[in-house]
TIKE-118782 format. One line per field, with one value per residue: x, y, z of N, C-alpha, C in turn; residue number from 1; residue in one letter. Coordinates in Angstrom, 1 decimal, m for minus. Atoms other than C-alpha are relative to their C-alpha. Example, Ala and Ser with C-alpha at 12.3 -4.5 7.8 and 13.67 -1.06 7.14 Angstrom:
<rs>
n.east	c(0.9:m0.9);
n.north	c(m1.2:m1.1);
n.up	c(0.0:0.0);
ca.east	c(12.3:13.7);
ca.north	c(m4.5:m1.1);
ca.up	c(7.8:7.1);
c.east	c(0.9:m0.8);
c.north	c(1.2:1.1);
c.up	c(0.0:0.8);
k	c(1:2);
r	c(a:s);
</rs>
This chain:
<rs>
n.east	c(0.9:m0.2:0.4:0.5:m0.1:0.6:m0.7:m1.3:m0.7:m0.5:m1.2:0.3:0.1:m1.3:m0.5:0.6:m0.5:m1.3:0.1:0.5:m1.2:0.4:0.3:0.6:1.4:0.7:0.7:0.3:1.2:0.5:1.2:m0.5:m0.6:m1.3:m0.6:0.3:m1.1:0.1:1.1:m0.4:m0.7:0.9:m0.1:0.8:1.4:1.0:1.2:1.1:m0.1:0.4:1.4:0.9:0.8:m0.4:m1.4:m0.3:0.2:m1.0:m1.3:0.0:m0.1:m1.4:m0.8:0.1:m0.6:m1.5:m0.4:m0.4:0.4:m0.1:0.3:m0.4:0.5:m0.7:0.8:1.1:1.2:m0.2:m0.1:1.3:0.8:m0.5:0.2:1.4:0.2:m1.0:0.6:0.2:m1.3:m0.5:0.6:m0.8:m1.4:m0.8:m0.1:0.0:m0.8:0.6:0.6:1.4:1.0:m0.5:1.1:m0.5:0.4:m1.1:m1.1);
n.north	c(m0.5:0.6:m0.7:0.9:m0.5:0.9:0.1:0.6:0.5:m1.2:m0.7:m1.2:0.5:0.1:m1.3:m0.6:0.6:m0.5:m1.4:m0.1:0.5:0.6:1.4:0.9:m0.3:0.0:1.2:m0.2:0.7:m0.1:0.8:1.0:1.2:0.0:1.4:0.5:m0.3:m1.3:m0.1:0.6:m1.1:m1.0:m1.2:0.0:0.4:0.0:m0.8:0.2:m0.8:m1.3:m0.2:0.8:m0.9:0.0:m0.4:m0.9:0.6:1.1:m0.6:m0.5:1.2:0.4:m1.1:0.1:1.3:m0.1:m1.2:m1.0:m1.4:m0.8:0.8:m0.7:0.7:m0.4:0.3:m1.0:0.4:0.0:m1.4:m0.5:0.7:m0.3:m1.5:m0.2:0.7:m0.5:m0.3:1.3:0.5:m0.9:0.4:1.0:m0.4:0.4:m1.0:0.4:m1.0:m0.3:m1.3:0.1:m0.1:0.8:0.6:0.6:m0.8:m1.0:0.6);
n.up	c(1.0:1.3:1.2:1.0:1.3:0.9:1.3:m0.3:1.2:0.8:m0.4:m0.9:m1.4:m0.6:m0.1:m1.1:m1.2:m0.2:m0.3:m1.4:m0.7:m1.3:0.4:m1.0:m0.2:1.3:0.6:1.4:0.3:1.4:0.4:1.1:m0.6:m0.5:m0.2:m1.3:m1.0:m0.5:m0.9:m1.3:m0.7:m0.7:0.7:1.2:m0.2:1.1:m0.4:0.9:1.3:m0.3:0.5:m0.9:m0.8:m1.4:0.0:m1.1:m1.3:m0.2:m0.2:m1.4:m0.9:0.1:m0.7:m1.5:m0.4:0.1:m0.7:1.0:m0.4:1.2:1.2:1.3:1.2:1.2:1.2:0.1:m0.6:m1.5:m0.5:0.1:m1.0:m1.4:m0.2:m0.5:m1.3:m0.9:m1.3:m0.7:m0.5:m1.1:m1.2:m0.6:m0.2:1.2:1.0:1.3:0.7:1.3:0.0:m0.6:1.0:1.2:0.8:1.3:1.2:0.2:0.7);
ca.east	c(15.4:15.1:14.8:12.8:13.8:11.6:12.7:15.4:16.0:16.9:20.2:18.5:17.8:21.5:22.5:20.1:21.4:25.0:23.9:22.1:25.2:23.4:23.9:22.9:19.5:18.5:16.0:15.6:12.2:10.5:7.3:9.3:10.6:13.7:16.1:15.3:18.8:18.1:14.8:16.5:18.4:16.9:17.9:15.5:11.7:9.0:6.3:2.9:2.5:2.1:m1.2:m2.8:m5.7:m4.2:m0.7:m0.7:m2.0:0.2:3.3:2.3:2.0:5.5:6.9:5.5:6.7:10.3:10.4:10.7:10.7:11.4:10.1:11.7:9.4:11.1:8.5:5.9:2.9:4.4:5.1:1.6:m0.1:2.1:1.9:m1.8:m1.3:1.4:m0.9:m1.7:2.0:2.8:0.2:2.4:5.6:6.7:7.9:7.1:9.6:7.4:6.1:2.8:1.0:2.5:0.2:0.9:m0.9:2.1:4.4);
ca.north	c(m2.4:m4.2:m2.7:m4.4:m3.8:m5.2:m6.2:m8.6:m9.9:m6.4:m4.6:m1.6:m3.6:m4.3:m0.8:0.5:m2.1:m0.9:2.7:2.2:0.3:m1.6:m5.2:m6.8:m5.1:m5.5:m8.1:m8.4:m9.5:m10.3:m11.6:m13.3:m16.8:m16.9:m19.9:m22.1:m21.6:m17.9:m18.4:m20.4:m17.3:m14.8:m12.1:m13.1:m13.3:m14.2:m11.6:m11.7:m10.4:m6.7:m7.0:m9.3:m7.6:m8.7:m7.4:m4.6:m6.6:m9.6:m7.3:m5.6:m9.0:m9.9:m6.6:m7.1:m10.8:m9.7:m6.5:m4.2:m0.5:0.8:m0.5:0.5:m0.7:m0.7:m1.9:0.7:m1.4:m1.9:1.8:2.7:0.2:1.1:4.9:4.7:2.5:4.6:5.7:2.0:1.1:4.2:3.1:0.2:2.2:1.2:3.9:3.3:5.1:6.3:9.7:10.4:11.1:8.4:7.3:4.9:7.4:9.8:7.4);
ca.up	c(13.0:9.6:6.2:3.4:m0.2:m2.9:m6.4:m5.1:m8.7:m9.9:m9.9:m8.3:m5.2:m4.7:m5.5:m2.9:m0.4:m0.9:m0.7:2.7:3.9:6.7:5.6:8.8:8.7:5.1:3.8:0.1:m1.2:m4.5:m6.0:m8.8:m8.2:m6.1:m5.9:m3.0:m1.4:m1.2:0.5:3.2:4.2:6.6:4.1:1.3:1.3:m1.2:m1.2:m2.9:m6.5:m6.5:m8.5:m5.9:m4.1:m0.8:m1.6:0.9:3.8:3.2:2.9:6.2:7.9:6.6:7.8:11.3:11.4:10.5:12.5:9.4:10.1:6.5:3.2:m0.2:m3.0:m6.4:m8.9:m10.2:m9.1:m5.6:m5.3:m6.4:m4.0:m1.0:m1.6:m1.0:2.1:3.7:6.6:7.4:7.6:9.7:12.2:12.9:13.0:9.4:7.0:3.4:1.2:m1.6:m2.8:m1.0:m4.3:m6.6:m9.4:m12.4:m14.7:m14.2:m15.9);
c.east	c(0.4:m0.5:m0.4:0.2:m0.6:0.8:1.4:0.7:0.5:1.3:m0.2:m0.1:1.4:0.8:m0.5:0.6:1.4:m0.1:m0.4:1.1:m0.3:m0.3:m0.6:m1.5:m0.9:m0.6:m0.4:m1.2:m0.4:m1.2:0.4:0.6:1.4:0.5:m0.2:1.1:0.0:m1.1:0.3:0.7:m1.0:0.0:m0.9:m1.4:m0.8:m1.2:m1.1:0.2:m0.6:m1.4:m1.0:m0.8:0.4:1.5:0.4:m0.1:0.9:1.4:0.1:0.2:1.5:0.9:m0.1:0.7:1.5:0.5:0.6:m0.5:0.0:m0.2:0.4:m0.6:0.7:m0.8:m1.2:m1.3:0.1:0.0:m1.4:m0.9:0.4:m0.1:m1.3:m0.2:1.0:m0.5:m0.2:1.3:0.5:m0.7:0.7:1.5:0.9:0.0:0.1:0.6:m0.5:m0.5:m1.4:m1.1:0.3:m1.2:0.7:m0.3:1.1:1.1:m0.2);
c.north	c(m0.7:0.9:m1.0:0.7:m1.0:m0.1:m0.7:m0.6:1.1:0.5:1.2:m0.4:m0.1:1.3:0.8:m0.6:0.5:1.5:0.2:m0.5:m0.4:m1.5:m0.9:0.2:m0.1:m1.4:0.4:m0.9:0.1:m0.9:m1.0:m1.2:0.2:m1.4:m0.4:0.3:1.4:0.2:m0.6:1.0:0.9:1.3:0.1:m0.5:0.0:0.8:m0.3:0.9:1.3:0.3:m0.7:1.0:0.0:0.4:0.8:m0.7:m1.1:0.6:0.6:m1.1:m0.5:1.0:m0.1:m1.3:0.2:1.3:1.1:1.3:0.9:m1.0:0.9:m0.8:0.5:m0.1:1.0:m0.4:0.0:1.4:0.6:m0.5:0.5:1.5:0.3:m0.6:0.5:0.2:m1.3:m0.5:0.9:m0.2:m1.1:0.3:m0.4:1.2:m0.6:1.1:0.2:1.5:m0.2:0.0:m0.8:m0.6:m0.6:0.9:1.1:m0.5:0.0);
c.up	c(m1.3:m1.1:m1.1:m1.4:m1.0:m1.3:0.1:m1.3:m0.9:0.5:0.9:1.4:0.7:0.0:1.2:1.3:0.3:0.4:1.5:0.9:1.4:m0.3:0.9:0.2:m1.2:m0.4:m1.4:m0.3:m1.5:m0.2:m1.1:0.8:0.4:0.2:1.4:1.0:0.5:1.0:1.4:0.9:0.6:m0.8:m1.2:0.4:m1.3:0.4:m1.1:m1.3:0.3:m0.6:0.8:0.8:1.5:0.2:1.2:1.4:0.2:0.2:1.4:1.0:0.0:0.7:1.5:0.5:0.1:0.5:m0.9:0.4:m1.2:m1.2:m1.3:m1.1:m1.3:m1.3:0.0:0.7:1.5:0.5:0.0:1.2:1.4:0.2:0.6:1.3:1.0:1.4:0.8:0.5:1.1:1.3:0.8:0.1:m1.2:m1.0:m1.4:m0.9:m1.4:0.0:0.5:m1.1:m1.3:m0.7:m1.3:m1.2:m0.3:m0.8:m1.5);
k	c(1:2:3:4:5:6:7:8:9:10:11:12:13:14:15:16:17:18:19:20:21:22:23:24:25:26:27:28:29:30:31:32:33:34:35:36:37:38:39:40:41:42:43:44:45:46:47:48:49:50:51:52:53:54:55:56:57:58:59:60:61:62:63:64:65:66:67:68:69:70:71:72:73:74:75:76:77:78:79:80:81:82:83:84:85:86:87:88:89:90:91:92:93:94:95:96:97:98:99:100:101:102:103:104:105:106:107);
r	c(m:n:i:l:i:t:g:a:t:t:s:k:a:y:q:l:e:r:f:l:n:r:p:d:e:i:i:l:a:d:s:a:e:l:p:a:f:l:l:k:s:k:r:f:l:k:i:p:d:e:n:a:s:s:f:v:h:e:l:l:a:l:c:l:d:h:e:v:e:e:v:y:p:l:r:p:q:e:i:a:g:l:a:s:a:r:l:l:f:e:e:y:g:i:k:v:m:t:p:a:d:y:s:l:e:k:e);
</rs>
């Protein structure tokens, strides 16, 4: 089982990685530019921009390709998009760790 944590360029991603304490199963991902040497590692992925209309479907495809079973989105737009797509991910056995009723208007 692999775990995907977004926001790989943020300190929150690394705090969550340490908290989960499963280093061999964690993949860090970000839509921001990552150095080429990180992308050569199996631990880092470039994901689509969270504002892209295809964000949810492209992220789902990446999760399936990398056998991800849990997704921890850290950026507000990612959380909002994935909260509304939780059912889609669950159909493929992937848990999206967001509140079910998350909305950007609440912030």
